[in-house]
C-alpha positions as CSV (number, residue, x, y, z in Angstrom):
1,X,0.0,0.1,-0.1
2,X,1.2,3.5,-0.9
3,X,-0.5,6.2,1.1
4,X,0.1,10.1,2.1
5,X,2.7,10.9,4.6
6,X,1.3,10.8,8.3
7,X,2.7,12.8,10.9
8,X,3.7,9.4,13.2
9,X,5.9,8.2,10.0
10,X,8.6,10.6,10.5
11,X,10.7,8.7,12.7
12,X,10.5,5.6,10.9
13,X,11.2,7.5,7.4
14,X,14.2,9.0,8.9
15,X,15.4,5.7,10.0
16,X,15.3,3.9,6.8
17,X,16.6,7.2,4.7
18,X,19.7,7.5,7.1
19,X,20.4,3.7,6.8
20,X,20.0,3.6,3.0
21,X,21.8,6.4,2.3
22,X,24.8,5.3,4.8
23,X,25.2,2.3,2.8
24,X,25.0,4.1,-0.4
25,X,27.3,6.9,0.6
26,X,29.4,5.7,3.6
27,X,31.9,8.7,3.5
28,X,29.1,10.9,4.5
29,X,27.8,11.0,8.3
30,X,24.0,10.8,7.5
31,X,23.5,10.7,11.4
32,X,24.6,14.2,11.3
33,X,22.5,15.2,8.8
34,X,19.1,13.4,10.3
35,X,17.7,16.7,12.2
36,X,17.8,18.8,8.9
37,X,16.5,16.3,7.0
38,X,13.6,15.8,9.1
39,X,13.1,19.3,9.2
40,X,13.2,19.8,5.2
41,X,10.6,16.6,5.2
42,X,8.1,18.5,7.1
43,X,8.7,21.8,5.1
44,X,8.0,19.9,2.1
45,X,4.6,18.8,3.5
46,X,3.8,22.3,4.6
47,X,4.7,23.6,1.2
48,X,2.5,21.4,-0.3
49,X,4.8,18.8,-1.8
50,X,3.5,15.3,-1.7
51,X,5.2,13.0,0.6
52,X,4.1,9.2,-0.2
53,X,4.9,6.2,1.9
54,X,5.1,2.6,0.7
55,X,4.0,0.7,3.9
56,X,3.8,-3.2,4.7
57,X,1.2,-5.4,5.6
58,X,1.7,-4.4,9.3
59,X,1.5,-0.7,8.2
60,X,5.1,-0.2,8.9
61,X,7.0,2.5,6.6
62,X,9.2,0.5,3.9
63,X,9.9,3.6,1.5
64,X,8.9,7.0,0.6
65,X,9.5,9.7,-2.0
66,X,8.3,13.5,-2.4
67,X,7.0,14.9,-5.5
68,X,6.5,18.7,-6.3
69,X,3.8,20.2,-8.5
70,X,6.7,20.5,-11.4
71,X,7.1,16.7,-11.5
72,X,10.3,16.8,-9.5
73,X,10.8,13.6,-7.7
74,X,12.9,13.8,-4.9
75,X,14.2,11.8,-1.8
76,X,13.2,8.1,-3.1
77,X,14.4,5.7,-0.5
78,X,13.7,2.4,0.6
79,X,14.5,0.4,3.7
80,X,17.5,-1.5,3.1
81,X,16.0,-4.9,4.2
82,X,13.4,-4.2,1.3
83,X,15.8,-3.6,-1.8
84,X,15.2,-5.5,-4.6
85,X,11.7,-6.7,-3.6
86,X,9.6,-4.1,-5.8
87,X,9.1,-1.6,-3.0
88,X,11.1,1.2,-5.1
89,X,9.2,0.1,-8.5
90,X,5.9,0.7,-6.8
91,X,6.9,4.1,-5.5
92,X,8.0,5.1,-9.0
93,X,4.6,3.8,-10.4
94,X,2.7,5.8,-7.9
95,X,4.9,9.0,-8.9
96,X,4.0,8.2,-12.6
97,X,0.3,8.0,-11.8
98,X,0.3,11.2,-9.9
99,X,2.5,12.8,-12.5
100,X,1.5,11.4,-16.1
101,X,2.8,14.7,-17.7
102,X,6.4,13.6,-16.7
103,X,8.9,13.1,-14.0
104,X,12.5,14.6,-13.3
105,X,15.1,13.7,-10.7
106,X,18.8,13.5,-9.8
107,X,20.9,10.8,-9.0
108,X,24.3,10.8,-7.7
109,X,26.9,9.5,-10.3
110,X,28.4,7.0,-7.9
111,X,24.9,5.3,-7.2
112,X,25.2,2.7,-10.1
113,X,22.3,0.7,-8.6
114,X,20.0,3.7,-8.6
115,X,21.1,4.7,-11.8
116,X,20.5,1.1,-13.2
117,X,16.8,1.1,-11.4
118,X,15.6,4.2,-12.9
119,X,16.6,3.5,-16.4
120,X,14.6,0.3,-16.2
121,X,12.0,2.2,-15.2
122,X,12.1,4.3,-18.4
123,X,14.2,7.5,-17.4
124,X,16.4,9.2,-19.6
125,X,19.7,10.5,-18.6
126,X,20.2,14.1,-19.3
127,X,22.8,16.7,-18.0
128,X,25.7,16.6,-15.4
129,X,25.4,18.5,-12.3
130,X,26.9,19.3,-9.2
131,X,24.8,18.7,-5.7
132,X,24.7,21.9,-3.9
133,X,24.5,19.7,-0.6
134,X,27.3,17.4,-1.1
135,X,29.4,19.0,-3.7
136,X,29.3,15.4,-5.5
137,X,28.4,15.0,-9.1
138,X,24.9,14.0,-10.1
139,X,22.8,12.9,-13.3
140,X,19.7,14.4,-14.2
141,X,17.1,12.2,-15.5
142,X,13.6,12.5,-17.1
143,X,10.5,10.4,-17.4
144,X,8.4,11.8,-20.4
145,X,5.2,10.9,-19.1
146,X,2.6,8.3,-20.1
147,X,2.3,7.5,-23.9
């Protein structure tokens, strides 16, 4: 099941975000970034950005993403124990349904696993960029929408 964010989800979302990113980019201290990221998620929701949560049968969050009104897909994260089990694909499918006009996102160039996933989901690589937060190189990606 995928649903909108509920306030009680925040701690679990931060846990899975921190764990997933710490494994993906171990040189960055995501524990130190956790408080600011929590504020960022709450700010997104307050600004009208969709925060969608994938839940297991028990209702526990397994993953999430944010989607703004321009189709910018951000912060796709899945609990590490659920990598490769279809949670990320379900989240992307949900985002595509909410934004049939198309989606854009950015992914760290060093994150080969995510790059391969997005390309399997029909996203096409665009320009190289630099993250203003980490200073790391990114790729932009676009999904052009439903045919």
